[in-house]
TIBA-472387 format. One record per residue (C-alpha): residue in one letter; x, y, z. Coordinates in steps of 0.2 Angstrom, whole numbers, padded with zeros to 4 digits, always signed. Last residue first. Layout:
BEGIN
aXYZ;...
This chain:
BEGIN
x-0127-0081+0050;x-0127-0095+0036;x-0127-0087+0018;x-0111-0078+0021;x-0105-0060+0019;x-0086-0055+0013;x-0092-0055-0006;x-0106-0043-0002;x-0123-0050-0007;x-0132-0042-0021;x-0147-0033-0018;x-0165-0037-0023;x-0162-0055-0029;x-0177-0059-0039;x-0188-0075-0033;x-0202-0081-0044;x-0217-0088-0034;x-0226-0105-0036;x-0244-0112-0031;x-0251-0095-0028;x-0270-0097-0023;x-0286-0090-0032;x-0301-0095-0024;x-0315-0097-0037;x-0332-0091-0038;x-0329-0072-0040;x-0315-0069-0051;x-0321-0083-0064;x-0337-0076-0061;x-0330-0059-0068;x-0321-0068-0082;x-0337-0076-0089;x-0338-0094-0083;x-0344-0111-0092;x-0343-0129-0085;x-0340-0143-0097;x-0345-0162-0093;x-0336-0178-0100;x-0346-0193-0103;x-0335-0208-0108;x-0321-0201-0096;x-0306-0192-0100;x-0311-0174-0096;x-0319-0180-0080;x-0321-0161-0078;x-0320-0148-0093;x-0317-0130-0088;x-0325-0118-0100;x-0318-0100-0096;x-0324-0086-0106;x-0318-0069-0113;x-0327-0058-0124;x-0326-0043-0112;x-0307-0044-0111;x-0299-0035-0098;x-0302-0045-0083;x-0302-0062-0090;x-0288-0059-0103;x-0278-0052-0087;x-0282-0069-0079;x-0275-0079-0094;x-0259-0068-0096;x-0256-0072-0077;x-0257-0090-0080;x-0272-0103-0076;x-0269-0119-0067;x-0285-0130-0063;x-0299-0138-0053;x-0318-0139-0057;x-0325-0153-0049;x-0327-0171-0055;x-0307-0172-0057;x-0297-0177-0071;x-0295-0158-0077;x-0297-0148-0093;x-0296-0130-0095;x-0303-0121-0110;x-0299-0102-0112;x-0313-0095-0125;x-0314-0079-0134;x-0332-0077-0140;x-0335-0066-0155;x-0352-0058-0163;x-0353-0052-0181;x-0361-0068-0188;x-0355-0081-0178;x-0337-0082-0171;x-0326-0091-0160;x-0308-0090-0156;x-0301-0105-0147;x-0289-0106-0134;x-0288-0090-0123;x-0273-0078-0118;x-0266-0074-0132;x-0252-0089-0131;x-0252-0091-0151;x-0251-0109-0153;x-0269-0111-0143;x-0278-0100-0156;x-0289-0115-0162;x-0304-0107-0173;x-0321-0112-0170;x-0334-0105-0182;x-0351-0105-0169;x-0366-0114-0174;x-0372-0120-0155;x-0366-0138-0162;x-0350-0131-0166;x-0349-0124-0149;x-0350-0141-0141;x-0338-0150-0153;x-0324-0136-0149;x-0329-0139-0131;x-0326-0157-0130;x-0312-0157-0143;x-0301-0143-0130;x-0306-0153-0115;x-0298-0170-0124;x-0281-0161-0130;x-0280-0154-0112;x-0283-0171-0104;x-0270-0179-0118;x-0257-0165-0113;x-0258-0168-0094;x-0256-0187-0098;x-0240-0186-0108;x-0233-0171-0095;x-0235-0183-0080;x-0237-0170-0066;x-0256-0167-0066;x-0261-0150-0060;x-0279-0151-0053;x-0276-0136-0041;x-0282-0146-0025;x-0275-0163-0025;x-0261-0162-0038;x-0256-0145-0033;x-0254-0149-0014;x-0246-0165-0016;x-0232-0158-0026;x-0231-0143-0013;x-0228-0155+0000;x-0215-0166-0011;x-0203-0152-0012;x-0203-0145-0030;x-0194-0153-0043;x-0209-0154-0054;x-0210-0135-0054;x-0227-0132-0057;x-0234-0119-0069;x-0225-0125-0085;x-0227-0113-0099;x-0209-0112-0103;x-0204-0130-0100;x-0220-0139-0110;x-0215-0125-0122;x-0198-0129-0124;x-0200-0147-0126;x-0215-0145-0139;x-0203-0134-0149;x-0191-0149-0148;x-0202-0161-0156;x-0207-0148-0168;x-0189-0147-0175;x-0179-0131-0170;x-0172-0119-0182;x-0154-0113-0178;x-0150-0094-0175;x-0131-0092-0177;x-0120-0092-0163;x-0127-0107-0154;x-0111-0118-0158;x-0099-0105-0152;x-0106-0105-0134;x-0096-0121-0129;x-0108-0132-0119;x-0104-0143-0103;x-0104-0161-0100;x-0086-0164-0093;x-0082-0170-0111;x-0087-0155-0120;x-0106-0156-0126;x-0112-0155-0145;x-0129-0149-0148;x-0140-0156-0161;x-0144-0157-0179;x-0128-0153-0189;x-0136-0155-0205;x-0150-0145-0201;x-0167-0143-0193;x-0164-0143-0176;x-0164-0157-0162;x-0165-0153-0143;x-0164-0169-0133;x-0148-0166-0126;x-0151-0148-0119;x-0166-0157-0107;x-0153-0157-0094;x-0146-0139-0097;x-0163-0132-0097;x-0159-0119-0083;x-0175-0108-0084;x-0173-0090-0081;x-0189-0078-0085;x-0192-0063-0098;x-0211-0055-0098;x-0223-0063-0112;x-0228-0052-0127;x-0245-0055-0136;x-0255-0043-0132;x-0242-0030-0134;x-0240-0036-0152;x-0223-0044-0153;x-0209-0035-0167;x-0195-0043-0174;x-0182-0031-0180;x-0170-0034-0196;x-0156-0024-0203;x-0150-0017-0184;x-0148+0000-0179;x-0150-0006-0158;x-0166+0002-0153;x-0164+0016-0141;x-0175+0030-0151;x-0192+0022-0145;x-0210+0025-0152;x-0212+0008-0154;x-0220+0008-0173;x-0209+0023-0176;x-0192+0017-0172;x-0199+0000-0179;x-0201+0007-0196;x-0186+0016-0198;x-0175+0001-0193;x-0184-0013-0203;x-0199-0023-0199;x-0204-0039-0196;x-0222-0041-0188;x-0231-0052-0176;x-0216-0062-0172;x-0221-0073-0155;x-0206-0069-0144;x-0200-0083-0131;x-0188-0078-0117;x-0173-0083-0107;x-0169-0103-0107;x-0152-0107-0101;x-0139-0118-0108;x-0124-0123-0094;x-0107-0121-0099;x-0102-0107-0087;x-0117-0097-0094;x-0126-0101-0109;x-0138-0091-0117;x-0158-0092-0126;x-0170-0083-0133;x-0183-0094-0140;x-0189-0085-0155;x-0207-0087-0165;x-0215-0087-0183;x-0230-0079-0188;x-0224-0065-0198;x-0209-0071-0206;x-0189-0074-0200;x-0176-0078-0213;x-0168-0062-0213;x-0167-0061-0193;x-0148-0064-0192;x-0144-0046-0194;x-0152-0044-0177;x-0166-0036-0168;x-0179-0042-0154;x-0196-0033-0148;x-0210-0035-0137;x-0203-0043-0122;x-0214-0038-0107;x-0211-0024-0097;x-0203-0025-0080;x-0206-0033-0063;x-0208-0051-0071;x-0191-0048-0081;x-0190-0038-0096;x-0179-0024-0092;x-0168-0031-0080;x-0169-0046-0090;x-0164-0037-0107;x-0146-0030-0096;x-0144-0048-0089;x-0144-0056-0105;x-0134-0045-0115;x-0121-0049-0103;x-0125-0068-0104;x-0123-0066-0124;x-0139-0070-0132;x-0143-0085-0143;x-0158-0087-0155;x-0167-0103-0154;x-0179-0105-0169;x-0197-0108-0170;x-0205-0109-0189;x-0223-0104-0193;x-0233-0117-0205;
């Protein structure tokens, strides 16, 4: 079973890494540390930092390979790597961009697989960075919490008109537990349908590779992304990674299960090309990155 760890990055280092691996840069495909001795292939790293006492989630790295320094230099083709003992490498198809999520309000719910199983807050509600200096393994519940934050497509604190639009038009459900039930029901429905057709179906949802089900039949493959909705017409949130997979992977298929929690759900199937042709893609959220720092003597109201 794969393990998930929280790894702390100092704010100064975090800023440097964000400038390279943010949405406009290259995806995060590598991290190194002397602490990674316990890491194994298939594990996951969640990169965090603490700034002004608040906890921020910055990145997720699926560990596809564990290499030493020389192996990492050769594999990545880079000479600028930090000369650490252990290097965690993510394959390009799994690599994700870094982002900045303020998770301080969720921090009290985080639990670790250790005697000191939770974060300790100061009297003012802030965190001291010292307690995050060592890599800490997350419980399954805490992994789910971070995944819900990291892979959410709509910020539930958005203004009401944005919430209404995404709920009514995009098929997005604000209730996280209900959303999970819909997703699970949709995957179960599609898995059963493909199994009846003679396909061997393997879930790769945890790998975040751009689709949910890896299906094989002899030498044939199908890479199936599953979407579920309570509506009676296909409407859903789709990530940039899933769209890239739809555009680049000839084996990609999109299955949308409507009325997912009803007695008789119905699945609609689309190729990657049909996805582009038959659906209007509408951005429901943007990430804003400061282009140029404002001078100290300038004000925001002019």
